[in-house]
BAMIDREN-796698 format. One record per atom (N, C-alpha, C, CB): atom name; residue in three letters; x, y, z. Coordinates in steps of 0.05 Angstrom, whole numbers, padded with zeros to 5 digits, m for minus. Last residue first. Glycine has a CB too. Example, Ala and Ser with C-alpha at 12.3 -4.5 7.8 and 13.67 -1.06 7.14 Angstrom:
BEGIN
<atom = N rest = SER X = 00257 Y = m00045 Z = 00142>
<atom = CA rest = SER X = 00273 Y = m00021 Z = 00143>
<atom = C rest = SER X = 00258 Y = 00001 Z = 00157>
<atom = CB rest = SER X = 00282 Y = m00012 Z = 00114>
<atom = N rest = ALA X = 00264 Y = m00114 Z = 00156>
<atom = CA rest = ALA X = 00246 Y = m00090 Z = 00156>
<atom = C rest = ALA X = 00264 Y = m00066 Z = 00156>
<atom = CB rest = ALA X = 00226 Y = m00089 Z = 00181>
//
This chain:
BEGIN
<atom = N rest = ASP X = m01270 Y = m03222 Z = m02916>
<atom = CA rest = ASP X = m01282 Y = m03237 Z = m02938>
<atom = C rest = ASP X = m01307 Y = m03251 Z = m02929>
<atom = CB rest = ASP X = m01263 Y = m03258 Z = m02949>
<atom = N rest = GLN X = m01265 Y = m03184 Z = m02871>
<atom = CA rest = GLN X = m01249 Y = m03183 Z = m02896>
<atom = C rest = GLN X = m01262 Y = m03197 Z = m02919>
<atom = CB rest = GLN X = m01221 Y = m03196 Z = m02891>
<atom = N rest = PRO X = m01318 Y = m03149 Z = m02837>
<atom = CA rest = PRO X = m01303 Y = m03174 Z = m02843>
<atom = C rest = PRO X = m01288 Y = m03171 Z = m02870>
<atom = CB rest = PRO X = m01321 Y = m03198 Z = m02844>
<atom = N rest = LEU X = m01308 Y = m03085 Z = m02806>
<atom = CA rest = LEU X = m01322 Y = m03102 Z = m02825>
<atom = C rest = LEU X = m01305 Y = m03127 Z = m02831>
<atom = CB rest = LEU X = m01329 Y = m03087 Z = m02851>
<atom = N rest = LYS X = m01277 Y = m03052 Z = m02776>
<atom = CA rest = LYS X = m01290 Y = m03074 Z = m02762>
<atom = C rest = LYS X = m01305 Y = m03093 Z = m02780>
<atom = CB rest = LYS X = m01308 Y = m03064 Z = m02740>
<atom = N rest = VAL X = m01262 Y = m03010 Z = m02807>
<atom = CA rest = VAL X = m01241 Y = m03028 Z = m02798>
<atom = C rest = VAL X = m01252 Y = m03052 Z = m02783>
<atom = CB rest = VAL X = m01221 Y = m03014 Z = m02781>
<atom = N rest = ALA X = m01311 Y = m02984 Z = m02815>
<atom = CA rest = ALA X = m01298 Y = m02997 Z = m02837>
<atom = C rest = ALA X = m01277 Y = m03017 Z = m02828>
<atom = CB rest = ALA X = m01286 Y = m02977 Z = m02856>
<atom = N rest = ILE X = m01323 Y = m02959 Z = m02766>
<atom = CA rest = ILE X = m01340 Y = m02981 Z = m02775>
<atom = C rest = ILE X = m01325 Y = m02997 Z = m02797>
<atom = CB rest = ILE X = m01366 Y = m02970 Z = m02786>
<atom = N rest = SER X = m01282 Y = m02921 Z = m02765>
<atom = CA rest = SER X = m01284 Y = m02940 Z = m02743>
<atom = C rest = SER X = m01302 Y = m02964 Z = m02751>
<atom = CB rest = SER X = m01296 Y = m02926 Z = m02718>
<atom = N rest = PHE X = m01295 Y = m02892 Z = m02811>
<atom = CA rest = PHE X = m01270 Y = m02907 Z = m02810>
<atom = C rest = PHE X = m01271 Y = m02928 Z = m02788>
<atom = CB rest = PHE X = m01247 Y = m02888 Z = m02807>
<atom = N rest = LEU X = m01344 Y = m02870 Z = m02795>
<atom = CA rest = LEU X = m01343 Y = m02889 Z = m02818>
<atom = C rest = LEU X = m01318 Y = m02905 Z = m02818>
<atom = CB rest = LEU X = m01346 Y = m02873 Z = m02844>
<atom = N rest = VAL X = m01326 Y = m02837 Z = m02753>
<atom = CA rest = VAL X = m01345 Y = m02859 Z = m02748>
<atom = C rest = VAL X = m01345 Y = m02879 Z = m02770>
<atom = CB rest = VAL X = m01374 Y = m02847 Z = m02744>
<atom = N rest = VAL X = m01292 Y = m02803 Z = m02782>
<atom = CA rest = VAL X = m01281 Y = m02819 Z = m02760>
<atom = C rest = VAL X = m01300 Y = m02843 Z = m02754>
<atom = CB rest = VAL X = m01277 Y = m02802 Z = m02734>
<atom = N rest = GLY X = m01328 Y = m02778 Z = m02817>
<atom = CA rest = GLY X = m01306 Y = m02793 Z = m02827>
<atom = C rest = GLY X = m01294 Y = m02812 Z = m02806>
<atom = CB rest = GLY X = m01284 Y = m02775 Z = m02837>
<atom = N rest = THR X = m01361 Y = m02751 Z = m02779>
<atom = CA rest = THR X = m01372 Y = m02772 Z = m02797>
<atom = C rest = THR X = m01351 Y = m02790 Z = m02808>
<atom = CB rest = THR X = m01389 Y = m02759 Z = m02820>
<atom = N rest = LEU X = m01323 Y = m02715 Z = m02759>
<atom = CA rest = LEU X = m01335 Y = m02735 Z = m02741>
<atom = C rest = LEU X = m01348 Y = m02758 Z = m02757>
<atom = CB rest = LEU X = m01356 Y = m02722 Z = m02724>
<atom = N rest = VAL X = m01314 Y = m02684 Z = m02805>
<atom = CA rest = VAL X = m01292 Y = m02699 Z = m02792>
<atom = C rest = VAL X = m01303 Y = m02721 Z = m02774>
<atom = CB rest = VAL X = m01274 Y = m02680 Z = m02776>
<atom = N rest = VAL X = m01365 Y = m02662 Z = m02812>
<atom = CA rest = VAL X = m01353 Y = m02679 Z = m02833>
<atom = C rest = VAL X = m01331 Y = m02696 Z = m02822>
<atom = CB rest = VAL X = m01343 Y = m02661 Z = m02856>
<atom = N rest = THR X = m01372 Y = m02633 Z = m02764>
<atom = CA rest = THR X = m01391 Y = m02654 Z = m02771>
<atom = C rest = THR X = m01379 Y = m02673 Z = m02792>
<atom = CB rest = THR X = m01417 Y = m02642 Z = m02781>
<atom = N rest = PHE X = m01330 Y = m02596 Z = m02769>
<atom = CA rest = PHE X = m01330 Y = m02615 Z = m02747>
<atom = C rest = PHE X = m01349 Y = m02639 Z = m02753>
<atom = CB rest = PHE X = m01338 Y = m02601 Z = m02721>
<atom = N rest = SER X = m01347 Y = m02566 Z = m02815>
<atom = CA rest = SER X = m01322 Y = m02582 Z = m02816>
<atom = C rest = SER X = m01322 Y = m02603 Z = m02793>
<atom = CB rest = SER X = m01298 Y = m02565 Z = m02813>
<atom = N rest = TYR X = m01388 Y = m02530 Z = m02816>
<atom = CA rest = TYR X = m01394 Y = m02558 Z = m02821>
<atom = C rest = TYR X = m01370 Y = m02577 Z = m02819>
<atom = CB rest = TYR X = m01407 Y = m02561 Z = m02848>
<atom = N rest = SER X = m01362 Y = m02482 Z = m02806>
<atom = CA rest = SER X = m01382 Y = m02491 Z = m02786>
<atom = C rest = SER X = m01390 Y = m02520 Z = m02791>
<atom = CB rest = SER X = m01406 Y = m02473 Z = m02788>
<atom = N rest = PHE X = m01329 Y = m02476 Z = m02851>
<atom = CA rest = PHE X = m01317 Y = m02480 Z = m02825>
<atom = C rest = PHE X = m01337 Y = m02491 Z = m02805>
<atom = CB rest = PHE X = m01305 Y = m02454 Z = m02814>
<atom = N rest = LEU X = m01367 Y = m02467 Z = m02890>
<atom = CA rest = LEU X = m01351 Y = m02491 Z = m02891>
<atom = C rest = LEU X = m01338 Y = m02497 Z = m02864>
<atom = CB rest = LEU X = m01329 Y = m02488 Z = m02913>
<atom = N rest = THR X = m01386 Y = m02417 Z = m02870>
<atom = CA rest = THR X = m01404 Y = m02440 Z = m02872>
<atom = C rest = THR X = m01389 Y = m02466 Z = m02874>
<atom = CB rest = THR X = m01422 Y = m02437 Z = m02897>
<atom = N rest = LEU X = m01343 Y = m02383 Z = m02874>
<atom = CA rest = LEU X = m01352 Y = m02390 Z = m02847>
<atom = C rest = LEU X = m01371 Y = m02414 Z = m02848>
<atom = CB rest = LEU X = m01365 Y = m02366 Z = m02833>
<atom = N rest = SER X = m01291 Y = m02385 Z = m02919>
<atom = CA rest = SER X = m01320 Y = m02389 Z = m02916>
<atom = C rest = SER X = m01327 Y = m02398 Z = m02887>
<atom = CB rest = SER X = m01330 Y = m02410 Z = m02936>
<atom = N rest = TRP X = m01235 Y = m02376 Z = m02916>
<atom = CA rest = TRP X = m01253 Y = m02360 Z = m02933>
<atom = C rest = TRP X = m01282 Y = m02362 Z = m02926>
<atom = CB rest = TRP X = m01249 Y = m02368 Z = m02961>
<atom = N rest = PRO X = m01192 Y = m02405 Z = m02894>
<atom = CA rest = PRO X = m01200 Y = m02380 Z = m02881>
<atom = C rest = PRO X = m01222 Y = m02364 Z = m02896>
<atom = CB rest = PRO X = m01176 Y = m02363 Z = m02879>
<atom = N rest = GLN X = m01189 Y = m02475 Z = m02876>
<atom = CA rest = GLN X = m01191 Y = m02454 Z = m02897>
<atom = C rest = GLN X = m01202 Y = m02428 Z = m02884>
<atom = CB rest = GLN X = m01210 Y = m02464 Z = m02919>
<atom = N rest = MET X = m01189 Y = m02515 Z = m02838>
<atom = CA rest = MET X = m01166 Y = m02497 Z = m02839>
<atom = C rest = MET X = m01168 Y = m02475 Z = m02860>
<atom = CB rest = MET X = m01142 Y = m02513 Z = m02846>
<atom = N rest = LEU X = m01237 Y = m02544 Z = m02843>
<atom = CA rest = LEU X = m01230 Y = m02532 Z = m02817>
<atom = C rest = LEU X = m01208 Y = m02511 Z = m02820>
<atom = CB rest = LEU X = m01221 Y = m02554 Z = m02798>
<atom = N rest = MET X = m01234 Y = m02563 Z = m02895>
<atom = CA rest = MET X = m01255 Y = m02544 Z = m02888>
<atom = C rest = MET X = m01249 Y = m02530 Z = m02862>
<atom = CB rest = MET X = m01282 Y = m02559 Z = m02886>
<atom = N rest = VAL X = m01191 Y = m02598 Z = m02888>
<atom = CA rest = VAL X = m01188 Y = m02575 Z = m02906>
<atom = C rest = VAL X = m01209 Y = m02554 Z = m02900>
<atom = CB rest = VAL X = m01190 Y = m02584 Z = m02936>
<atom = N rest = LEU X = m01216 Y = m02634 Z = m02853>
<atom = CA rest = LEU X = m01193 Y = m02619 Z = m02844>
<atom = C rest = LEU X = m01188 Y = m02595 Z = m02861>
<atom = CB rest = LEU X = m01168 Y = m02637 Z = m02843>
<atom = N rest = GLY X = m01257 Y = m02654 Z = m02886>
<atom = CA rest = GLY X = m01264 Y = m02640 Z = m02862>
<atom = C rest = GLY X = m01240 Y = m02623 Z = m02851>
<atom = CB rest = GLY X = m01273 Y = m02659 Z = m02841>
<atom = N rest = ALA X = m01227 Y = m02679 Z = m02926>
<atom = CA rest = ALA X = m01244 Y = m02656 Z = m02933>
<atom = C rest = ALA X = m01251 Y = m02640 Z = m02908>
<atom = CB rest = ALA X = m01269 Y = m02666 Z = m02948>
<atom = N rest = GLY X = m01203 Y = m02720 Z = m02895>
<atom = CA rest = GLY X = m01187 Y = m02700 Z = m02908>
<atom = C rest = GLY X = m01203 Y = m02675 Z = m02915>
<atom = CB rest = GLY X = m01174 Y = m02711 Z = m02933>
<atom = N rest = LEU X = m01249 Y = m02749 Z = m02879>
<atom = CA rest = LEU X = m01231 Y = m02737 Z = m02859>
<atom = C rest = LEU X = m01214 Y = m02715 Z = m02871>
<atom = CB rest = LEU X = m01213 Y = m02759 Z = m02847>
<atom = N rest = LEU X = m01269 Y = m02764 Z = m02929>
<atom = CA rest = LEU X = m01285 Y = m02746 Z = m02911>
<atom = C rest = LEU X = m01268 Y = m02733 Z = m02890>
<atom = CB rest = LEU X = m01307 Y = m02762 Z = m02898>
<atom = N rest = SER X = m01227 Y = m02796 Z = m02945>
<atom = CA rest = SER X = m01233 Y = m02772 Z = m02961>
<atom = C rest = SER X = m01250 Y = m02753 Z = m02944>
<atom = CB rest = SER X = m01248 Y = m02780 Z = m02986>
<atom = N rest = ALA X = m01231 Y = m02837 Z = m02908>
<atom = CA rest = ALA X = m01207 Y = m02821 Z = m02908>
<atom = C rest = ALA X = m01211 Y = m02795 Z = m02924>
<atom = CB rest = ALA X = m01183 Y = m02836 Z = m02920>
<atom = N rest = SER X = m01281 Y = m02858 Z = m02923>
<atom = CA rest = SER X = m01277 Y = m02847 Z = m02896>
<atom = C rest = SER X = m01253 Y = m02829 Z = m02895>
<atom = CB rest = SER X = m01276 Y = m02869 Z = m02875>
<atom = N rest = ILE X = m01270 Y = m02876 Z = m02975>
<atom = CA rest = ILE X = m01291 Y = m02856 Z = m02970>
<atom = C rest = ILE X = m01287 Y = m02843 Z = m02943>
<atom = CB rest = ILE X = m01319 Y = m02870 Z = m02971>
<atom = N rest = ARG X = m01228 Y = m02913 Z = m02966>
<atom = CA rest = ARG X = m01223 Y = m02889 Z = m02983>
<atom = C rest = ARG X = m01244 Y = m02868 Z = m02978>
<atom = CB rest = ARG X = m01223 Y = m02898 Z = m03012>
<atom = N rest = GLU X = m01254 Y = m02951 Z = m02935>
<atom = CA rest = GLU X = m01232 Y = m02936 Z = m02923>
<atom = C rest = GLU X = m01226 Y = m02911 Z = m02939>
<atom = CB rest = GLU X = m01207 Y = m02954 Z = m02922>
<atom = N rest = TRP X = m01292 Y = m02970 Z = m02972>
<atom = CA rest = TRP X = m01300 Y = m02958 Z = m02947>
<atom = C rest = TRP X = m01278 Y = m02941 Z = m02934>
<atom = CB rest = TRP X = m01309 Y = m02980 Z = m02927>
<atom = N rest = LEU X = m01257 Y = m02988 Z = m03014>
<atom = CA rest = LEU X = m01278 Y = m02968 Z = m03019>
<atom = C rest = LEU X = m01286 Y = m02954 Z = m02993>
<atom = CB rest = LEU X = m01302 Y = m02981 Z = m03032>
<atom = N rest = PRO X = m01224 Y = m03030 Z = m02998>
<atom = CA rest = PRO X = m01212 Y = m03003 Z = m03001>
<atom = C rest = PRO X = m01233 Y = m02981 Z = m03006>
<atom = CB rest = PRO X = m01193 Y = m03003 Z = m03025>
<atom = N rest = GLY X = m01263 Y = m03067 Z = m02950>
<atom = CA rest = GLY X = m01248 Y = m03064 Z = m02975>
<atom = C rest = GLY X = m01238 Y = m03035 Z = m02977>
<atom = CB rest = GLY X = m01266 Y = m03071 Z = m02999>
<atom = N rest = ARG X = m01305 Y = m03111 Z = m02916>
<atom = CA rest = ARG X = m01283 Y = m03091 Z = m02914>
<atom = C rest = ARG X = m01268 Y = m03090 Z = m02941>
<atom = CB rest = ARG X = m01264 Y = m03098 Z = m02891>
<atom = N rest = GLN X = m01372 Y = m03117 Z = m02939>
<atom = CA rest = GLN X = m01346 Y = m03128 Z = m02932>
<atom = C rest = GLN X = m01325 Y = m03106 Z = m02932>
<atom = CB rest = GLN X = m01339 Y = m03150 Z = m02952>
<atom = N rest = TRP X = m01422 Y = m03103 Z = m02956>
<atom = CA rest = TRP X = m01415 Y = m03098 Z = m02928>
<atom = C rest = TRP X = m01390 Y = m03112 Z = m02920>
<atom = CB rest = TRP X = m01438 Y = m03106 Z = m02910>
<atom = N rest = TRP X = m01425 Y = m03120 Z = m03008>
<atom = CA rest = TRP X = m01426 Y = m03091 Z = m03004>
<atom = C rest = TRP X = m01416 Y = m03085 Z = m02975>
<atom = CB rest = TRP X = m01454 Y = m03080 Z = m03008>
<atom = N rest = SER X = m01429 Y = m03175 Z = m03005>
<atom = CA rest = SER X = m01403 Y = m03164 Z = m03013>
<atom = C rest = SER X = m01402 Y = m03133 Z = m03009>
<atom = CB rest = SER X = m01398 Y = m03170 Z = m03042>
<atom = N rest = ARG X = m01483 Y = m03179 Z = m02991>
<atom = CA rest = ARG X = m01463 Y = m03188 Z = m02972>
<atom = C rest = ARG X = m01435 Y = m03176 Z = m02979>
<atom = CB rest = ARG X = m01462 Y = m03219 Z = m02971>
<atom = N rest = SER X = m01508 Y = m03162 Z = m03036>
<atom = CA rest = SER X = m01511 Y = m03145 Z = m03012>
<atom = C rest = SER X = m01491 Y = m03153 Z = m02991>
<atom = CB rest = SER X = m01539 Y = m03148 Z = m03000>
<atom = N rest = SER X = m01491 Y = m03202 Z = m03071>
<atom = CA rest = SER X = m01485 Y = m03175 Z = m03077>
<atom = C rest = SER X = m01488 Y = m03157 Z = m03052>
<atom = CB rest = SER X = m01503 Y = m03164 Z = m03099>
<atom = N rest = ASN X = m01511 Y = m03250 Z = m03049>
<atom = CA rest = ASN X = m01482 Y = m03245 Z = m03049>
<atom = C rest = ASN X = m01475 Y = m03216 Z = m03055>
<atom = CB rest = ASN X = m01469 Y = m03263 Z = m03070>
<atom = N rest = SER X = m01569 Y = m03239 Z = m03008>
<atom = CA rest = SER X = m01556 Y = m03245 Z = m03033>
<atom = C rest = SER X = m01526 Y = m03239 Z = m03031>
<atom = CB rest = SER X = m01569 Y = m03228 Z = m03056>
<atom = N rest = THR X = m01589 Y = m03273 Z = m02948>
<atom = CA rest = THR X = m01581 Y = m03248 Z = m02962>
<atom = C rest = THR X = m01566 Y = m03256 Z = m02988>
<atom = CB rest = THR X = m01563 Y = m03231 Z = m02944>
<atom = N rest = THR X = m01647 Y = m03308 Z = m02927>
<atom = CA rest = THR X = m01619 Y = m03307 Z = m02936>
<atom = C rest = THR X = m01613 Y = m03281 Z = m02950>
<atom = CB rest = THR X = m01613 Y = m03331 Z = m02954>
<atom = N rest = MET X = m01685 Y = m03325 Z = m02873>
<atom = CA rest = MET X = m01682 Y = m03306 Z = m02894>
<atom = C rest = MET X = m01653 Y = m03305 Z = m02902>
<atom = CB rest = MET X = m01693 Y = m03278 Z = m02886>
//
């Protein structure tokens, strides 16, 4: 079974994966430090953890 080039290029390392994971990390940190909403604070750890996992996966994807 062969994979198409479009699906293969989707799973290659690029700025999209790193940008998404860094954005999740930043959003999670903002959610963690804001003093207004307890709901945002309670989900902040999950968002930060998701960003870390995505970044760990993104740096292991092949370049080309």
